[in-house]
C-alpha positions in Angstrom: -55.5 -30.9 -21.1 -55.2 -29.3 -17.6 -51.5 -28.4 -17.3 -51.3 -25.1 -15.6 -47.7 -25.7 -14.6 -46.6 -25.4 -18.2 -47.6 -21.8 -18.5 -46.0 -21.0 -15.2 -42.8 -22.7 -16.4 -42.8 -20.7 -19.6 -43.6 -17.4 -17.9 -40.6 -17.8 -15.6 -38.4 -17.5 -18.7 -39.4 -13.9 -19.5 -36.1 -12.5 -18.4 -35.0 -12.8 -22.0 -31.4 -13.6 -23.1 -29.9 -14.6 -26.4 -26.9 -14.5 -28.7 -28.2 -11.3 -30.3 -27.2 -9.4 -27.1 -23.7 -10.7 -27.4 -23.6 -9.2 -30.9 -24.1 -5.8 -29.5 -27.8 -5.2 -29.9 -29.4 -2.9 -27.4 -32.4 -4.0 -25.3 -33.7 -0.5 -25.0 -37.2 -0.1 -26.6 -38.0 3.5 -26.2 -37.9 5.5 -29.5 -39.4 8.9 -28.7 -40.6 12.1 -30.2 -38.5 13.9 -32.7 -36.9 10.6 -33.8 -38.3 10.4 -37.3 -34.8 9.8 -38.6 -34.1 7.1 -35.9 -34.2 3.6 -37.1 -36.7 1.3 -35.4 -35.5 -2.3 -35.4 -38.2 -4.9 -35.8 -38.1 -8.6 -34.9 -40.7 -11.1 -36.3 -41.8 -14.1 -34.3 -44.0 -16.4 -36.4 -43.1 -16.5 -40.1 -46.3 -17.9 -41.6 -48.6 -16.0 -44.0 -49.9 -13.6 -41.4 -46.5 -12.9 -39.9 -45.0 -12.2 -43.4 -47.9 -9.9 -44.2 -47.6 -8.0 -40.9 -43.8 -7.6 -41.4 -44.4 -6.2 -44.9 -47.0 -3.7 -43.6 -44.7 -2.7 -40.7 -41.9 -2.0 -43.2 -44.2 0.0 -45.4 -45.4 2.1 -42.5 -42.2 4.1 -42.1 -39.1 4.5 -44.1 -36.9 4.2 -41.1 -38.0 0.8 -40.0 -35.8 -2.3 -40.5 -36.5 -6.0 -40.1 -33.4 -7.3 -38.2 -34.4 -10.7 -36.8 -36.9 -13.5 -37.4 -37.9 -16.6 -35.5 -40.1 -19.5 -36.2 -40.5 -23.1 -35.0 -39.5 -24.2 -38.4 -36.6 -23.1 -40.6 -38.5 -23.6 -43.9 -41.1 -21.1 -42.7 -38.4 -18.5 -41.8 -36.7 -19.0 -45.1 -39.9 -18.6 -47.1 -40.9 -15.5 -45.2 -37.5 -13.8 -45.9 -37.6 -14.8 -49.5 -41.1 -13.2 -49.9 -40.0 -10.0 -48.2 -36.8 -9.8 -50.2 -38.7 -10.3 -53.4 -40.8 -7.2 -52.7 -38.8 -4.3 -54.3 -40.7 -1.7 -52.2 -39.3 -3.0 -48.9 -36.3 -5.3 -49.8 -33.8 -2.7 -48.8 -35.2 -2.6 -45.3 -35.0 -6.4 -44.8 -31.6 -6.5 -42.9 -31.7 -10.0 -41.4 -28.2 -11.6 -41.2 -28.1 -15.4 -41.1 -27.1 -15.4 -37.4 -30.3 -13.6 -36.6 -32.6 -16.2 -38.1 -33.7 -18.4 -35.2 -35.7 -21.6 -35.1 -37.3 -23.9 -32.5 -39.8 -23.4 -29.8 -37.6 -21.0 -27.9 -36.7 -18.8 -31.0 -38.6 -15.9 -29.4 -35.9 -15.7 -26.7 -33.3 -14.8 -29.3 -35.4 -12.5 -31.4 -36.7 -10.2 -28.6 -33.3 -8.8 -27.5 -32.4 -7.9 -31.1 -35.2 -5.4 -31.7 -37.1 -2.3 -30.5 -40.4 -3.6 -31.8 -41.5 -7.2 -32.0 -44.3 -8.6 -34.2 -46.0 -11.6 -32.7 -47.7 -13.9 -35.2 -47.3 -17.4 -34.0 -50.3 -19.7 -33.3 -52.3 -18.0 -30.5 -51.5 -20.6 -27.8 -48.0 -19.1 -27.6 -49.2 -15.5 -27.5 -49.3 -15.0 -23.7 -45.8 -16.4 -23.3 -44.4 -14.1 -26.1 -46.3 -11.0 -24.9 -45.1 -11.4 -21.4 -41.5 -11.9 -22.6 -41.6 -8.9 -24.8 -43.0 -6.6 -22.2 -40.5 -7.9 -19.6 -37.8 -6.9 -22.1 -39.4 -3.5 -22.5 -40.2 -3.9 -26.2 -43.0 -2.4 -28.2 -45.4 -4.9 -29.7 -47.6 -5.6 -32.7 -49.6 -8.8 -31.7 -52.0 -10.7 -33.8 -55.3 -11.7 -32.4 -56.4 -13.5 -30.3 -54.0 -13.1 -27.5 -54.8 -16.3 -25.6 -56.7 -19.5 -25.7 -57.7 -19.9 -22.0 -58.2 -18.1 -18.8 -54.6 -18.3 -17.5 -53.5 -16.8 -20.8 -55.9 -13.9 -20.6 -54.8 -13.2 -17.0 -51.1 -13.1 -18.2 -52.0 -10.6 -20.9 -53.9 -8.4 -18.5 -50.9 -8.3 -16.2 -48.7 -7.5 -19.2 -51.1 -4.7 -20.2 -50.5 -3.0 -16.8 -46.8 -3.5 -17.0 -46.6 -2.1 -20.5 -48.7 0.9 -19.5 -46.4 1.6 -16.6 -43.3 1.5 -18.9 -44.9 3.5 -21.8 -44.7 0.6 -24.2 -46.9 0.6 -27.4 -49.0 -2.5 -28.1 -51.2 -2.6 -31.2 -53.4 -5.7 -31.9 -54.5 -7.2 -35.2 -58.1 -6.4 -34.5 -57.9 -4.2 -37.6 -61.5 -3.1 -37.6 -60.5 -0.7 -34.9 -58.3 1.1 -37.5 -60.8 1.0 -40.3 -62.5 4.2 -41.4 -66.1 2.9 -41.6 -66.0 1.2 -38.3 -64.3 4.2 -36.5 -66.9 6.6 -37.9 -69.7 4.2 -37.0 -68.5 3.8 -33.4 -68.1 7.5 -32.9 -71.8 8.0 -33.8 -73.0 5.0 -31.8 -71.1 6.3 -28.7 -72.5 9.8 -29.3 -76.0 8.2 -28.9 -77.0 8.3 -32.6 -79.1 5.1 -32.2 -80.0 5.6 -28.6 -79.4 3.1 -25.8 -78.2 -0.3 -27.2 -80.8 -3.0 -26.7 -79.3 -6.0 -28.7 -76.6 -6.9 -31.2 -75.7 -9.7 -33.7 -72.4 -10.8 -35.1 -71.4 -13.5 -37.6 -68.4 -15.1 -39.2 -69.9 -17.9 -41.3 -67.7 -19.2 -44.2 -66.4 -22.4 -45.8 -63.5 -24.5 -44.8 -59.8 -23.5 -44.6 -56.5 -25.2 -45.4 -55.1 -28.1 -43.4 -51.7 -29.8 -43.2 -51.1 -33.5 -43.9 -49.5 -35.6 -41.2 -46.8 -36.7 -43.6 -44.9 -38.8 -41.0 -44.4 -35.8 -38.7 -44.2 -36.2 -34.9 -47.2 -35.2 -32.8 -46.0 -31.8 -31.8 -44.7 -30.7 -35.2 -47.8 -31.9 -37.0 -50.1 -30.2 -34.5 -48.2 -26.9 -34.8 -48.1 -27.1 -38.6 -51.9 -27.9 -38.5 -52.5 -25.4 -35.7 -56.0 -24.2 -36.7 -57.5 -27.5 -35.6 -56.1 -27.9 -32.1 -57.6 -25.9 -29.3 -54.3 -25.5 -27.3 -52.9 -23.6 -30.4 -55.9 -21.8 -31.9 -58.6 -21.7 -29.2 -61.0 -23.1 -31.9 -62.2 -20.9 -34.7 -64.6 -19.0 -32.5 -61.5 -17.6 -30.8 -59.1 -17.5 -33.6 -61.4 -15.9 -36.3 -64.8 -14.9 -34.9 -63.0 -12.7 -32.2 -63.0 -10.0 -34.9 -66.8 -9.7 -34.9 -67.0 -10.2 -31.1 -64.5 -7.3 -30.7 -66.8 -5.0 -32.7 -69.7 -5.7 -30.4 -67.6 -5.2 -27.3 -66.4 -1.9 -28.8 -69.9 -0.8 -29.6 -71.0 -1.5 -26.0 -68.1 0.5 -24.5 -69.0 4.2 -24.9 -66.6 5.3 -22.1 -63.6 3.6 -23.7 -63.4 0.8 -21.1 -63.8 -2.7 -22.3 -67.2 -4.4 -21.9 -67.5 -8.1 -21.6 -70.6 -10.3 -21.2 -71.8 -11.3 -17.8 -72.6 -14.9 -19.0 -72.9 -17.0 -22.1 -75.2 -19.9 -23.2 -74.0 -21.7 -26.3 -74.2 -24.7 -28.6 -71.9 -26.0 -31.2 -70.6 -29.2 -32.8 -68.5 -31.0 -35.3 -70.9 -32.0 -38.1 -68.9 -31.8 -41.4 -65.2 -31.7 -40.6 -64.7 -35.1 -38.9 -61.6 -36.4 -40.6 -58.4 -36.7 -38.5 -56.6 -33.8 -40.2 -59.2 -31.5 -38.7 -58.0 -32.2 -35.2 -60.7 -32.0 -32.5 -62.3 -28.5 -32.9 -65.9 -27.8 -33.7 -67.1 -26.5 -37.1 -70.0 -24.4 -35.9 -71.0 -22.3 -32.8 -74.0 -20.3 -31.8 -73.9 -18.2 -28.7 -76.2 -16.0 -26.6 -74.0 -13.5 -24.7 -75.7 -11.5 -22.0 -74.1 -8.1 -21.3 -74.8 -5.7 -18.4 -78.2 -4.0 -18.6 -79.9 -7.0 -20.0 -78.4 -6.6 -23.5 -78.3 -9.9 -25.4 -75.9 -10.5 -28.3 -76.5 -13.3 -30.8 -73.2 -14.7 -32.2 -72.7 -17.3 -35.0 -69.6 -18.7 -36.6 -69.2 -21.6 -39.0 -66.5 -23.2 -41.2 -68.4 -25.6 -43.4 -68.2 -25.9 -47.2 -71.4 -25.6 -49.2 -73.2 -23.2 -46.8 -73.9 -19.5 -47.3 -71.3 -17.1 -46.0 -72.0 -14.2 -43.7 -69.4 -11.9 -42.0 -71.0 -8.8 -40.5 -72.2 -7.1 -37.3 -75.3 -5.2 -36.4 -76.5 -3.2 -33.4 -80.0 -2.2 -32.4 -80.9 0.7 -30.1 -83.9 2.6 -28.8 -83.6 5.2 -31.7 -82.3 3.2 -34.6 -80.0 0.5 -35.9 -76.5 0.1 -37.3 -74.9 -2.5 -39.5 -71.6 -3.2 -41.2 -71.3 -4.2 -44.8 -73.2 -7.4 -45.7 -74.0 -8.9 -49.0 -76.6 -11.2 -47.5 -78.5 -8.2 -46.1 -77.9 -6.1 -49.2 -75.8 -3.6 -47.3 -72.8 -2.4 -49.4 -71.7 0.0 -46.7 -72.1 1.0 -43.0 -75.7 1.9 -42.5 -77.4 3.7 -39.6 -81.2 4.0 -39.5 -83.4 6.2 -37.4 -83.5 10.0 -36.9 -79.7 10.1 -37.3 -79.7 8.1 -40.5 -76.2 7.8 -42.0 -74.4 5.8 -44.7 -70.7 5.3 -45.3 -69.8 3.3 -48.5 -67.3 0.4 -47.9 -65.4 1.5 -51.0 -64.3 4.6 -49.1 -62.6 2.5 -46.3 -58.9 2.9 -45.7 -56.4 0.0 -45.6 -56.8 -1.0 -41.9 -54.0 -3.7 -42.0 -51.6 -1.0 -43.1 -53.1 1.7 -40.9 -52.6 -0.2 -37.6 -48.8 -0.2 -38.3 -48.8 3.4 -39.3 -50.5 4.3 -36.0 -48.2 2.0 -34.0 -45.0 3.5 -35.4 -46.4 7.1 -35.0 -47.3 6.5 -31.4 -43.8 5.2 -30.6 -42.1 8.1 -32.3 -44.3 10.7 -30.6 -43.9 9.1 -27.2 -47.7 8.6 -26.8 -47.9 4.8 -27.0 -51.1 3.1 -28.0 -52.0 0.1 -25.8 -54.7 -2.2 -27.3 -53.9 -5.2 -25.1 -56.7 -4.8 -22.6 -59.3 -4.5 -25.3 -58.1 -7.5 -27.3 -57.7 -9.5 -24.1 -61.3 -8.8 -23.2 -62.6 -9.8 -26.6 -60.4 -12.9 -26.5 -62.0 -13.7 -23.1 -65.5 -13.3 -24.6 -64.7 -15.8 -27.4 -63.2 -18.2 -24.9 -66.5 -18.0 -22.8 -68.4 -18.9 -26.0 -66.2 -22.0 -26.6 -66.3 -23.1 -23.0 -70.1 -22.8 -22.9 -70.5 -24.7 -26.2 -68.0 -27.5 -25.3 -69.5 -28.1 -21.9 -73.2 -27.3 -22.5 -73.1 -25.2 -19.3 -73.8 -21.5 -18.7 -70.3 -19.9 -18.3 -69.8 -16.5 -16.7 -67.0 -14.1 -17.5 -65.7 -14.5 -13.9 -65.5 -18.3 -14.3 -63.8 -18.0 -17.7 -61.2 -15.4 -16.5 -60.4 -17.2 -13.3 -60.4 -20.8 -14.7 -57.2 -22.7 -13.9 -57.7 -24.9 -17.0 -54.5 -24.3 -19.0 -54.4 -25.8 -22.5 -50.7 -25.5 -23.0 -49.0 -28.9 -22.8 -46.4 -29.2 -20.0 -42.7 -29.3 -20.9 -43.5 -28.9 -24.6 -40.9 -30.3 -27.0 -40.8 -31.8 -30.5 -39.7 -35.1 -29.1 -42.7 -35.7 -26.8 -45.8 -37.7 -27.4 -48.9 -35.5 -27.6 -52.1 -37.5 -28.2 -54.9 -35.6 -29.8 -57.5 -34.4 -27.3 -61.0 -35.9 -27.6 -63.7 -34.0 -29.3 -65.7 -32.1 -26.7 -69.1 -33.6 -25.7 -71.6 -31.1 -24.2 -72.9 -32.3 -20.9 -69.7 -34.3 -20.3 -66.7 -32.1 -21.1 -65.4 -30.0 -18.2 -66.1 -26.3 -18.6 -63.2 -24.9 -16.5 
């Protein structure tokens, strides 16, 4: 689908309004130093499993955090989320969501955002640029799941939001939780200090079996695709973007010693749809293999697969002029983070912290101290890298980062509504499918 106007239409709505403002909620987002006793009000947009988990972790991060509003496309999702949170005795007292602050529908985000100081974004990724732009425009702090876009226009919107958030001292932490994981942080500190020398190549993998899917069950086109969002590129970006972005982010991190995000210059890729061919698997691929070329002639080999009956492998490794580094991998008999060479080092995975929890602890702390973390540029660059890989595999063409970022190919359907007809896109055919 090439419907760039739809994203423009949605982004025009970022001057957020809603009934929560009429109820007396403040739109001010800044909770600063010395405010450990000040309550931070949290709104959740996207009430599926990941959103519910993120809300739980946010409430566990600080005793003066309250969940005050939730929004989802579907009421059953919102209800199930709140029931799960209220059944958790450790946080039930901090779930303060009145019935009038439970919002549903495709525009639920417009009502949630004014009600809170901090918003959690956990809808399908296709909506992420719209929600990030709206939250930043309303001067809210953000926890956003990854990826943050599914196409070039979405990445550009996030990079604009990054600059706006930075200007207004807003905190944005992303769900690329490896950046908050002890073993990875210690590894990257050593890599950036030159422990393995100059990086010459890297590899990253997310190979696993299949995932859940939703039955059609008489639902309309839009409702079914959103409930079955993993398998539609306009919603997920395909699994290279939705899932493998974690491993890609580690490589981009390793290749960024000065703290600025590094993205590949170009990508050559292949992929296909070999095992998951039934209609309930939408139109996405089930395997990808990419050759990313980074500045300095560094090549990174990337693999991701979601096919039952095949060996799993989820890991990253980096080679340098003076040694190597690898994250935990059963397949390579590596139970921890291992560095070889003259600066040999090992960190056992059992000594890792809880990164899903830690990212919320760090987020809340940065808000209270008035020193906001802003992860949005890094996660946007890693999202762009994954999008490059998908575009190269779908089209069979070499795709550059410039082409991917500046593409006008928007995947978001125009004038999205539950009543509209939304035919399933055709499965991409390399050599025939448009790249951008």
